N, C-alpha and C positions, 0 to 999 in steps of 0.2 A: 351310401358306401363310401364316398370320398371323405366324408367327416371321420368315419371310422379309421380309414387309412392314415388320414393327417394326425388322429389321436397316438396310433401306433409307432408312427415316425416321430412324433414328439416325445412318447415315452423312451424310445430308443436313443434318441439325442440326449435327453435328459440323463439317462443311465451311462451313456458313455462318459458324459461330462463329470459325472459323479465317480466314476472308475477312475477317470484320468487324474482327478483331484487327489483321490485316495493314492494311487501310485506315486504323485508328485508328492505326498506328504511323507509315504514310506521312503521314497528315495532320499529326502531330505533328512530324514530323521536317520537313516543308515549312514548317510554321509558325515553327520555330525557324531555319531556314536564312533564310527571309523576313524575320524580325525582325532577325536579324543584318546580313543585306546592306541592309536599309534603313538600318539605324543606321550602317553603315559608308559607305554613299553619301550619308549625311546627306540622305535624302528627307524630304519633307514628312510630318506627320501624316496628312494625308489621303490621300497616296499609300500609306501604310503600312496604314492602316485598310482601304483599299479591297482591298490585296493579301490581308490577313487574311479579309475578306469572301469574296474569290473562292476562298481556300483551304477555307473552311468549307462554302461553296455548292456547289463542285465535288466536295467531299467526299460531300455528300449526293447529288448526282448519280450519282457513281460506287457508291454504296450502292445506290440503285435499280437502276442498270444490272447489277449482280451479282444481283439478286434479293432484296435485303436491305431490310427494312422501314426507310422514311424516318423519321428523328427530327426530330419537329417542333420541339422545343426549339431544336435546332442550326440550323434553317431561320430561325427567329426570330431568333436570335443573329446568323447571318449577315446577314440583312436590316437588323439595327440596325447592325452593324459597317459595312456599305455606305452605310447613310443618313448615319451619322456622319461616314465618310470623304468622301462628296460634300459634306457640310455644310461640313466643314474646308477642303476643297479649293477651294471656291468662296467662303470666308471670309464666309459668311451672318452677319449681325449679330445675328439674333434667337437667343436661346439654345435649344439642343435639348432638352436635359433637361426642361425644364417642359412642352414639347409633347409629349414622349413620355410623360410621368406623366400628363398630361391624357388622351390616347389610350388608354393601359393603364388608368386607372380607368374610362374610358367603356367600353371592352371588358369589364372585369369587370362593370359595372352591366348592361350589354346581356346578358351571360350568364346573369343572373337570369331572362330571358324566354325562355330555349331551351326547347325541347320537353321536355327530360329533367329541368330543374331542378324540375319541380313534384313528381316523385317524391324528390327529394333533400330538399326541405321536408318531405314527409310523413316520411321516415326520420328526420329531425333532430328532429321533433316527437315522434315514437315513442320515440325514444332517451332523451329526458329530458322527461318530462310537465310538470315545473316551467317549462321553456321554451316549452312548445307549448300545448296546447289548453286547460290551466287559465288561461293568460294571454291567448292568442289565441283568441277566439271563432270565428274564420273557419275553424279546423281543425274540419272537421266528421266527420272519421273517428274511431272508437274508439281512446283510449289505453290501452295495457295497462299494467298496474302490475307 
């Protein structure tokens, strides 16, 4: 019985990998067709970036609809392309890159206060006592040598 279950699991994993590869190939194909067409038609950078964002985000929607795991990195990249395309299309005078860097740095700083970040700090202190409890007296857990 367990051998049959393992075969079914292996087949599902194989099917998902195949589907992920096909979606990836389709996404890259659409990307190159879109970039070529937008350069040929002399579209603005804003329209080109919005098209790239649409390809990336619809690719993630397709992954989700086929039961594949959503790739958070590509969702963020798609949103950034969309933001940059809208920014460029509407010719906003404020520079986008400094704003994105400030937001990214703020998000990293706020991630320190996440629930799981405390265990990360404990592990960091345990791995290198010279960086942890010996220097920072706030680390109250024992440090192993």
